[in-house]
N, C-alpha and C positions, 0 to 999 in steps of 0.2 A: 726333269725337275727344274723348277723355276729358279732364277738366280737370286731373287730377293724374297724373304719371308718376313711377315710382320707377326710377332708373337705378343700375347698379352696374358696377364694373370693377376689375381688378387692373392695368390698363395705365395708367401715369401720363400718357399722351398722347392717349388716346381713350376715350370712354364706350362700352362694348361691348355692354351688355345692358340692355334695358328689361324689367324684371321684373314690373311691374304698371301697368296703366292703369285709372283709376277716377275717378268723380265725387265720391267720398267722401274728404274730407281726412283724417279720422280713420283710415280704412283705409290710406291711403298712409303716414301717420306710423307706424302700427303695423308695416307691412311694412318700412319703412326701419329702425326700431328693432330688429326681429328680425334683419334682415340685419347690422346693426352688431354686435349681440351674438353672432352666429354666427361672426364673424371669417372668413367665407368670402370676402369681398371687401375689398379695400384701401380703395376709395372708394365712397361712396353719396351719392346726391342725390335730392331731390324737386323736380320741376318743376311749375309751375302755369301753364297757358296759355302755355308756352314760356319762362317765366322761372324760374330756379333760386331756390327759396324756402328750401331747407336743403341743406347739403352739408358733409361732413367733409373735403373736398379743399381745401387752402389755395389752389390755383390756380383753383378754381371757387367764388368767394365767392357767398353768398346775396344776392339783391337785396332791398331794402326792399319789402315788399308789404303 
């Protein structure tokens, strides 16, 4: 299992798509930034080992990591 996962959704109640799994934090951050700038998805998050470390969804706050 990869250490970092980038998730995206347009559904305010469910995270629908895992768009990247990687062990590279920089790659995960770059993918999330590109998705954010594309305006294709309403919400984007980065998970690290099952914990959300970054999210633009106010209902999915990032945990201290």
